[in-house]
N, C-alpha and C positions, 0 to 999 in steps of 0.2 A: 581491704575492702570491708572493713567492719561496716555492716549495713548493706552488704551487697551493693556497693557503689560499683556495679559491674563495669570495671575497666576504668573508673574514674578516679582511682585512688592515687595514681602517680604516673604521669605521662611525661615522655620526653617532649620537649617544646610544648606546647600547650595541649597535647593530645594523646590519646591512648588507643591503640587498636586492639581488636580481639586477639586472644592468645594465639601464638604461632608456634606449633610444637610438632614433634615427629609423629606421624601416623603409626598405629600399631595394628598388627593382625594377631589373631588368636591361634595358639598351638597348645592344645590341652589347657593346663592352668596358666601356662606362660604366655604373655603377649609380647612377641619379639619385634623390635623396630624393623621395618622393611625399607623405609626411605624417609628423608626429610623433605619438607616443602609444602605440606598442608597445614591446616590450622586445627587439627583435631588429634586427640588421643582417644582411642577407642577403649581404653582401659587403663589400669594403673601402670605406671612406668617403672616403679621400683618399690620393693617392700622386703622385710626380712625373710630369710630362707625358712624360718620356722612357720611361716604362713602360706596359705593358699588363697590367692586372690583370683577371682573369676568374674567374668562379665555376667551381670544378672539381667539387665534390661537396657535398651537403647532409646534414642530419640523417636522412634516410631511409637513408643508408649509413654515415655517420660521426657518430653522435650523441656529444656530450660528448667531443671529441677532446682528450686530455691531452698527447699528444706525437705526433710524426711522424718519419719518416726516409725518405730517397730513395736508391734504388740509383744507382750511377754510370750505369747503363743506363736509368734513368727510372722504375722501379717505385716506387710510393709505398706505404709502410707506415704506417698510422695506428693509434695506440693509443686505442682506444675505452674510456672509463672511466665506466661507469654507477654506480660506487661513489662517485667524487668524492673530495673531501678529508676528508669527515666521515662518510661512509656506512660501515656495518659488515658489510653482508651480501654474501657472496661469490657468484660465479657470474654477474657482471655486467660483465665486461671481456673484450676480445678485441683481436686485432691483424687489421686489414683491409688486404688487399693490392689496390691499384688500378693498373691498366695502361692507359695511352692509346697504343694501338698505332698509331693513325693521325695522332697529334699534332694532333688538332682541339680540344685543350683539355678533353676529356671522357673519363672512364675508360670503356672498353668491355669490360674484363675486371674482375670484382669477385669476389674470394674472401675467405672468412674463413681467414686463415692459421693462426691459433692461438687458443685460448681461454686468456686469463690475466687475473687481476684486478689492478686498479690499475696498468696499465703506465705507467711514468713515464720511460722512456728506451728508444730503439731505435737500433741501428746496423745497417746492411745491408753485408755484406762477401761478395760473391759468392754462394755457396750458403748462406752463414751468416747468421742473423738474430739478433743479441744483443738481449736484452730485460732491463730492470730492472723488477721488479715486486713487489708485496706477495704474500705467500703466506698461505694460510689452512689451518688444520687440517681434514683430512677428517672427523675424528670430531666435533669441536665446532663447526666453522664459524667459529672465532675466529681473528683475524690471528696468525700465528706468527712473522712476520719479513718481511724483504725479501731476495730473491736476484738476482743477475746470472746469467742463464742464456743458452744458445745453442741455437737450433733450426736444423735443416738442411732444405733443399729441393733435393736434388741433381737431381731431375727437372724442377725449375722449373715445376711445375703450380700454384704459388700456394697450396699447402697444405703445412704442415710435414710432414716425413716420419714423425715420431713425437714422443714426449715430449721435452722439452727436457733439456739436460745442465746441471747447476748448475756455475757457475765460482766464484762467491763466494756463501755462504750467511749468512744472519743480518746482513746489512749495514745494519740499522736495528733499534733496540731494540723488541721486541714489546710490552712493557708500554704503550708510549705509542701504538703503532698500534692497540692494542685500546682504549685509553681515549679517544684524540682522532681517530684516523684517520691518513691519510697526508700531512697538511698540512705538517708540519715534518720529514718523513722524508728518505730518500735519493732524489734525482731527478736525472735528466739524465745521459746518457753520450755520449761522442764519441771517436773514434779520432784520434790524432795521426799525423803522418808518421814519428814514431819507433816506431810499431807498438804503443804502449801504449793501452789503454782508460782514459780519465779519467772519473771518477765524482764527481758533485756531491753531498756529503753535507750534509744539513741539520742543524739543532742538536739533533735527537734524539741524534745520534751513533750509536754501536753498541758492543756488548760481545761479544767472543769471535766476530767474523766469521771465517769459515774459508774458505781457498782450496782449490784441487784437491790441493795437496800436504799438506793438513792443517794448514798454518800458521794460527795464530790471531792476531787483532789487535784491540785495543780503542781506540776514539777518543772522548774526552769533548768533545762539541760538534762544530761543523761545519768543513768544509774540503774539500779535494780528495783522493781516494784513487786510485791507478792499479794496474792489473793487466795482465798479458800476456793476449792473446786465448785462450790455452789455460787460463787460470784460475790461473796460477802467478805468484810473485814479487810478491804484493800488498804495497803499501807506501803510507804517507802522503806526499802531495806537498806540501800546505800545510795550515795549520790556522788557526783563529781567525775563521771567517766564521759568519754566522747562516744565513739561508735563501738559498743560491744554488741555482738550479733547473737550471743547465746551464753549459757551459763553451764558449767560442769559442776555437779554436786557429789561430794563423796558420801560415804555411809554415815559420817558423823556431822553432816551439815556444814562442812567446809565448802565454800563456793569459789570457783576460779573463772576468770574471764580473760579473753585475749582481745584487746581493742587498740585502736590507733589513737594517736594524739591530735596533731594539728596539721590540717591541710596545707600544703605548700611549704611548711617548715620541716618536711621530711616524711610525713605520714609514718612516723615511727610506731612500732607495735610495743605496747606494754602489757606484760602479763601480770595479772593482779589477783591477790588473795582478797576476796571481798568479805570484810567483817562487818557484821550488822551494826548499823547506825554510823558507820565511818563516812568521812568526807574525802574524796580523792582529788578534788581541786580543779578539774578542767572547767572552763579555760582561765578563770581569774585568779586562782591560787597556785596552780601547779608550776609556775615559773618563778614567781618572785615573792611568794609566801609559802614557801614549801615547808617551813617549820610547822605549819598549822595542819598539814594534810597527813594522810597515811600514804606513803610512797608505794608505787608499784614495786613488784619483786625484781623486775628487769626491764630495761629497754633494749629490744633486740634488733633495732634498725627497721628498715622499710618492710611493709607487708600489709596485709589486710585480713584480719581475723574473721572467721565465720562460725560454723557450727562447732560444738564441743560436747564432750562426754567424759565422765569419770569412769574407767574401767574397774569393775569389781566382780571377777568371774574366774573362779579357780580352774575352769576348763582351758584358760588361756595360759601360755607360758608365763612363768613367774616374772620374767623380764618385762612383760608388757601387761601385767596385771597391777591393780591398786595404784593407778597413775591417771592424772587428768591428760586427756588427749585433745588437742586444739587444732582445728582446721585453719589453714591460711590460704585464702583464695588467691591473693596476689603472688604467693610463692608456689602455688600448686602443691601443697604439702600438708599432710597431717603430722603434726609434731606431738612428741611426748615431752612433758615437763616433769622432771624427777624433782619432787619436793621433799625437803627434809626439815623437820621441826626446828624452829628458831624462835624461842620465847613463845609469844602468843600467835606467832605466825609461821612463815617458812622462809627458806632460801630455795632456789630452783637451779636446775640444769636443763637446757633444751636440747632435744636431739631429733633428728629426722626419723620418720616412721614409715609412712606410705605416701608416695608421690602420686598425685592425681590432678588431672587437668582442670584447674580452677574448682577445686573442691569446695562444696557449699555446706554439707552436713554429714553427720555420722550418728549412728544409733545401733543398739544391740538388743537381741531378744534374750529370754531366759534360758535358751539352750546354747548360748555363746556364738550365735551367728551375727556378725557385725555386717552392716550395710552402709555404704558410703555414696553419696550423690555428687556429681560433678557438672558444673556449668558448661565446661568444655568449649569456651568461645562463642556462647550464645549471644553476645553483644549486650546492648544496654536496654533493649525492649523485647528480648526473647527471640529465639530462633526455632522453628519447627524441625530443623535438622541438626540440632545440637543438644548434647546433654545425655548422661547415662548414670546407671547405678551399678556398683559392683558389690560382690559379697566377699567377705574375708573371714576365714576360720583357720584355726591352727592346723598344721599338717597332721594327717592321720586322725583328724577330728571325727567323732562318731556322734550321731544324733542320739541323745538320751531321751528316754520317754519323759514327757512333760504333760501333766494333766492340767487342763484349763482350770484356773482357780474357781471359776463359776460352777464347774462340775466336780471339784475336789471335795473329798470327805474332810471331816474335822482333822483327822490324823494326817491326811495329805496336806492340808493347809499348814499344819504345824511343821511339817517337814519342809515346806516351801519357805515358811518364815524363818527357819534356822538354817537354810541352805547357804552355800558359798557363792550364790549369785545374787548381786544387789538388785538386779531386775526382778528376780523371782520373789525376793523378799517384799519389794514395793507392791507387786501384783497380789501377793498373798494378803498383805496389809489391806489393800483397797477392797479386796473381797470380804475380809473379816469385818470391815466397817459396814457391810451391807447385811451381815448375818445378826442373829439375836444378840443384843449387846452383852447380856450376862455371860452367856457361854463363850463368846468371842473375847470378852474382857478377861476371863479367867485363863484362857489359852495364852493371851498376850502377856499377862503377868507372869504366868509360869515361865515364859521365855525371858522376860525381862529381869526376873529375879534369880535366874539360874546362873550362879557364878562360874560354873564350868563351861559355859558357852563363850564364844568370842565376843569381844566388845562390840563389833559391828552387828552381830545377831541381837544382843541384848538391847542395843539402841533402837533397832527396828521393833523389837517387842515393846520397849518403853513407849515410843511414839504411837504405836497402835493402841497400847492401853490408854495413853492420855487422851486419844481422840475419841475413844469409846466410852471412857468413864466420866470425863468432864470433871465437875466440881467434886464428885464423889471419890475421885481417885487421887486427889491432892495429897492425902496423907501417905499413900503408898509412894508417890513421887518423892515426897520429902524423905522417906525412908531410903530411896535409891540415892538421894543427895548425900547420904552419909557413907556411901560406898565409894572408896577413892577411885576406882576404875570407871565409875559412871557419873561422878559428881558434876563435872563440867556439863555433861549432856542433860542431866536432871535439872540443874539450874536453868538451863535454856528452856526446857520443856515446861517448867513451872511458870515462866513468864511469856510463853509463846502465844497465848490467847488472851487478849485484852479483857475479854468478857469475865475472866476468871481471876483477874489480878487482885481484886479486893480481898480474896480469901487466902492469898499467899503470905506467908510470914516474912517480915522485913528482916529480922534478926539472922535468919539463915543466910541471907546474902551479905549482910554486914560482917558476919564471921568469916565468910568466904573471901573477904577482901584481904585476909591475912594468910591465905592458903599458900603453901610453898610453890604451887603450880601457877605459872603465869597465865595459862589457859583457863584455869579455874577462876583466877581473879578477873580475867577479861569477861568471862561469863557473868560473873557477879556484878561487875560495873554495868554491863549492858542491861542486866536484869533490873538493877536499881533504877536506871533511867526509865525503864519501861513500867516499873511499879508506880512511878509518879508520886512518891511520898517526900515531902519536903524535908523531913527529919533525916533523910539520907545525905543531904548535901554536905554536912560537916565532915562526914566520913570520905566522901568523894574528893573534897578539897584537901584531904591529906595525901593523896596520891602524888608522888614525887615527879617533878619535871626534870628530864635529863639535860646534861650540858649540850646535847645536840639541838636543843630548841634555840636555834639562832637564825636570824633573818638572813637571806643571801645578800651579798654586797650589792650596792646599787648598780643596776645595769647588768647584773649576772643572773644566770638561771640556776636555781637551786636544784638539789638532788631529789627529783621527783620519781625516780626509778631505781633507787638503791635501798635494799632492805635496811630498816631501822627498828629493830625489835624493841628498843628502849622507849620509843615514842609511843607505842600502841596503847599501853594502859593510861598515860595521861590524856592522850587524844580522846580515847573513849570516855574517860571521866569527864572531860570538858563537854563532849557531846551530851552526856547524861545530865550534867549541870544545866546546860542550856534547855534541855528537854524539861527539867523541873523548873526552869525560870528562876533560879536560885540567886536572884539579884542581892538581896539583903545579906544572905550568908557569904557570898563572894566579897562584897564590899567590906564585910567585917574582917576578912583575912588579909586585907591589903596592909602591908608592912609587917606581916607575920612571917614564919618560915614557909607558909603556904601561899605567899604572896604571888609567885609566878603563875601557878595554876588558877588563881583568882582572877588576875588581870587577863589571862589568856581567855578565860570563859567570859569575862565582861565585854571582850571585843564584839561579841555577837548579841549583847543584850541591850537593844535599843529601847531603853526605858528611862524615863526621867529620874527614877530612883538611882539608877546606876550612874548617871551623869552627875547628880548631886552628891552621891557617896564618893565618887572619884575626886571631885573638887574639894569635898571636906577633908578627905585623906591627904590630899596634896598640901593643904594648909597646916596639917598636923605633924608632918614629917620634915626633918632637916636633911634627910638622906638624899644626896644629889641624884644618884642613879635611880632611886625610887621615884623622885620627882619626874625624872625623864620618862620613866616607864609609865607613870600615870599620865603624863601629857600625850605620850604615844597612843595610849588607850582611848583617851578622850578624842584625839584626831581621828582614830580609826571609826569612832562612833559618829563623827560629824555628819557623815552620809550613811545611807542604807541602800540596799538593792531595791529597785522600783518593783511594785507588785507585777507579776507576770500575767499578761492578758492574752497571750497566744498570737499577738500581732507582729511580733518580731522573733528573730532567731539569732544565734551566734553568727551565722554565715560560715562559709567554708575557710575564710581567712579572718578569724576572730581577733579582736584586740585582747591580748593575753596580759596586759599590764596588771590588772586587778587594783584593789581588792573587790571592786564592784564592776559589773559590766554596764549597768544603767543606773549609776548612783544618783540618788535624790536627797534633798534635805527633808528633815522631819521636825517634830515639834521642839526638840531640844537643841537643834543645830545652832540657833541664834545664841543660846546660853553658852554652848561650846565655843563658838567663834569669838564671842566677847571675852570669855575667859582666857583663851589661847593668845588673842591679840594683846590682851593686858600683860601677860607673861612675857610675850615677845618684846614688847616696849621696854620691860625692865632687864631683859636678858642680854648679855654681851655676846652670846653665841647665836647670832642670827641664822647661821647656816643649819642649825638643828631644825628650825621652823621651815625654811625653804626646802630642806630635804623631806620633811614630813609632807609638805604641800605637793611636792612632786611624786613622792612614793605612793601617797594615798589619794592623789588626784583631788584634792580639797577645792582647788580653785579659788583660794583666798588671794585677791589681787595685791594686797598689801606685802605679800611675801615674795613678790617679783618672780613668780614662776616663769621661766623661759619656755618657749615653745619646744616640745620634744622633737628631736630629729628622727623622722621615721625612715627616711631613705635618702640617698644622694644620687644625683645624676652621675652616671657612669663616665669615667674618663675615656673609656674606649669608644671611638666613634666608628660606626660600621654602616656603609651604605648597602642595605639589604637588597634594594631594587637592583643595584649593579651586579651584586653577587648572583642573584637569582636568574639573571639574563645570560650569564656565561654558560657555554656549552662544552662539556667534557664528555668523557665516557658515560658518566651517569646521566647527563642531560640528554644524550643521544639514544640511550637504550630504554627499552620497556622496563617497567618495574619487575616483571617476572624475571627478565634476564639479569637485572641487577641483584635480585634476591638469590638467583641460582649462583651468581659469581660470589656473592658474600659467603655462601656456604663453603666455598673452596679457598677463600683467601683469608688467612689468619689476621692480617693487618699488624701494624706497628703502633702500639699504644703511645709511644713517645711522639711519633708524628701526629697521632690523633690529638694529643693534648695541644699542640700547636694549631692544629686546624679548628679546635674548638673555639679559639679566639679569632682566627683568620676568617671563619665562615660566619661569624656573627652570633654564634651560640651564646657568647658571654654577655651580649646585650640584654638578654632576657632570663639568663639562668646563672645561678651560683653553683659552684663545685665545693667550695669550703664553707664550713659552718660559720666561720668568722666574717664572712662577706655579707654585704647588704642583701636581704632577701628580696628577690625580684619575682621571676616566674617560678615554675616548678623547680624544686631544689634537685640538682643533678648528682649531689655527692653520695647518693645511695641507689642510684637508678639500676646499678648492676645487680642489686639484691632483689629487685622487683620484676625486671624485664630481661628478656634474652636478647642476644644480639639481633635475632630476626625481628623481634618486636620493636627494638629501638630503630632498626633500619627502616622498617615499614612506617613507623610513626613520623620519621623525618621525610620520607618520600611522599607520604600522604597525610599532611597535617590536618586537613579538614575532615578526616574520616570520623573523628569523634573528638569532642572538646573536653579536656580534662576538667574534673570539678574544681571550682574556685578560680579557673583561668580562662573562662569564656570571655570573648571580647564584649565589652559593656559600653554602651553609648549613654552618656549622661547629659541631660539638658538641665541647666541650672539658671537661677535668677541672674539678671544682668545680660540676658541674651548670650550666655556662655554654653559651650558644649565641650565635652571631653570624651575621648575614645581611648580605651586601654583595658588592662585587667586590674581587678581590685587586689591590692597587696595587704591591706589592713581595713578592718571595719569595726566600728563601735556603735553605740546608740546615738552618738553625737556627730561623728565624722566618718569620712570615708577617704582612703588614700588610694590614688590610682596611678598606675605607671603606663606610659604610652610606648609605642614600639621603638621610639628613639631613646628610651631610658629616662625620660623626663617624669618627675614625680609631681602630683598634684594633691593638695589637701582640700577636701570639699566638705563644707558644713552639710549635714543631713537635712537641715532646715532649709537649705538653699536649693535642694534638689526638686526639680519639677517633674522630671521623668527619668526613669531608669530602664533601659532596654537591653536585654541580652541577645547578642547577635549570633546568627547561625555559622558565621564564617570565623575562621581562626585569624588571630593577629599575625601568626607566622606565615610569611608568604611561601607558597609552594615553590620549589625549585632551588632553595638554597644550597643544595648539594649538586646541582647541575654541572658546576664547573670542575667537579672532582673526577679523578680517575677512579677505577675500581679499587686500586691499592689504597688510595687516599680515603676513599669512603669506608673501606673496610677498617682502616687504621682508627678513623673517627668513632666508629661504633664499637670497635674493641676497647678503646680508651674509656668510653662511657660504660661499657659493660663491666669494667673493672672498678667502677666507683661503687663501693660498698661500705661506706663509712657508717 
């Protein structure tokens, strides 16, 4: 559920019900299962023995909690969202502040801090509370966008002092907030030790977001955006993700996310190390152009990523410290990803940590108290009787005195800045930024320059110093860049603020390109791109491209979730070259030993100089392979992505062919076409050009591109009406009786496999990845839903329609109409499958009306003819599908 698509991420048959899990009751710390058959967990279900997990607050106070944040001093702020992911009615959200003054694990001060709709991210910073939320028009009551705002509570009475102040407005496209809700919107905010607020943007993207200076920015698709806490300097950090709900940031500014890939194609979770400026490719590059992207660290199958945190607190057991922790709503689990350095990135191993019913978020205070929120089956539009928050601390944990940074002495602030708690260090830094700059700066420099301190502490001191000193502190930061243990981080700090870039020396970064550390070289490459000086292009073009830079074979999916440390540096160098718009420098390297990286960079440079340079280079070489590479680059430049205006979106079943989603011709397209056609006429290998035409979707008719087969009508013919009218044990019994029986009958998965075809499931669902994609993919349903959830979703298919598989009624030109679910959608065409398995391709330009129906395509009663044993076998078979 990246994006809190509450329940919409993976359904059996077209639909998913609220979670169905054992109820728990509390006995001291432990909550022991008493019976199955309800749809609620009152607390965590499983956690390591070294921890104590207790109920903190329930739905009477925090129903439907979508997010939470904890102040360093321990106050818990919970985003109550009674609109949910699909609700449309405003006035049902708020931020609740909870304070446990006596540390007994229960809040004794509860206030409504502020009223906001669809809260999706919270940061608490002293007297300030930052909130990311959906906005609604006061006149129409319709969603108008998403804003990042800040509230103040200077008297600390638990209630915001007044209205919020917007920092960024319109950071999600209103059209899709209105039509779908907030499920693929912008979610999750966290502050790094560099002082930036990092924002997880979903694949709705945004058009004309505006920060406090009036700067406007548009982003097609998802990624990470960052902004200063005063609402200035908004910029894109990474791009090319689908639904990331939050970011986890370590003490060195490594950022990790857990997001899923493609609706209907599996909803697979990808764990990603987010490297500044990188492109992760969703949806147009991550399947068929994977040589161009940075791959995720792992694809771990079905799930739905939500909140996340990087734990850096010595009061926690070593086994659970210094690790990113990622919540997965779909799996009701908080995971640890154990990351190990691998070149400029990492490899990872995932392990279960705390099981919580539809976990939404996690955060920690400076004393080591962790709080976790759970949606707990609150549905798609919120539920006043569902949702809770738990507290987790190490066994035998004792509360250590912690002075509020606002009240701390200089000596106490220094102790906090050098503490073993990342939360305490950040809070101390933010307080120092409010103190007299000279004294605060000297304290921060004392910490940053002290080589006896840990690297985490020194980095905190360095970023505190850099924010306090500005231009005046550059010389000292340059000094830190000569310290091997801090070099990588000092290079990042030197280019962190664009307003200071003119004063930063270029040679420092050029020299760092030869550093033995790949992480230092990566920081240098990113910095050179940010410095914006064209003279760096030649050095960037010397970065070697590895042998793994190979396009996937036609029709195959490339490795988008396999770590590839060798591709990182050239990938970042290409992004830097594009940022520098180093057209002439790249053209000059064609045919040299640096030809590969030059041609790679030129793929993204839609400039007549690039086109003319490529054509000129083609005429000067006799190397056959180089000629082919130049022609391929020209073909890639034939079209470019249409400017994004916020009027369309990838959809939940996007066309992932690539390399453009909405490709359009531009001023040099005619020159490219004429040149390529001229070469085609001379060339005996015509297939090279038809392959380019197909792979790049150039739509040049002379190259006889045949229509792509998007799906085929299934050979299996099933009369669903006949099946649903049969009466067996299931058809004669109440749903409640069936569910009780399913709890007692294990079922035979071999029989279930046979019934999957016999009962018509195969008409709308694939089990194996090699099969044509139809309705929701069932090959991993068992990793997402329990037997109870699967059973209930079959018995009650209309309970909730799974995202991307609503029944759609299309009225088209020529007095034609179609009803089915969309299996693929691009800017130009839509592919629809009806209940019989028939596939239709419809031009978008022919569509007169598109209406999403409230009823499911799946008829109720398809399991009516089955016995209890047969139905148990079917759901057991499905529960074992965990590909």
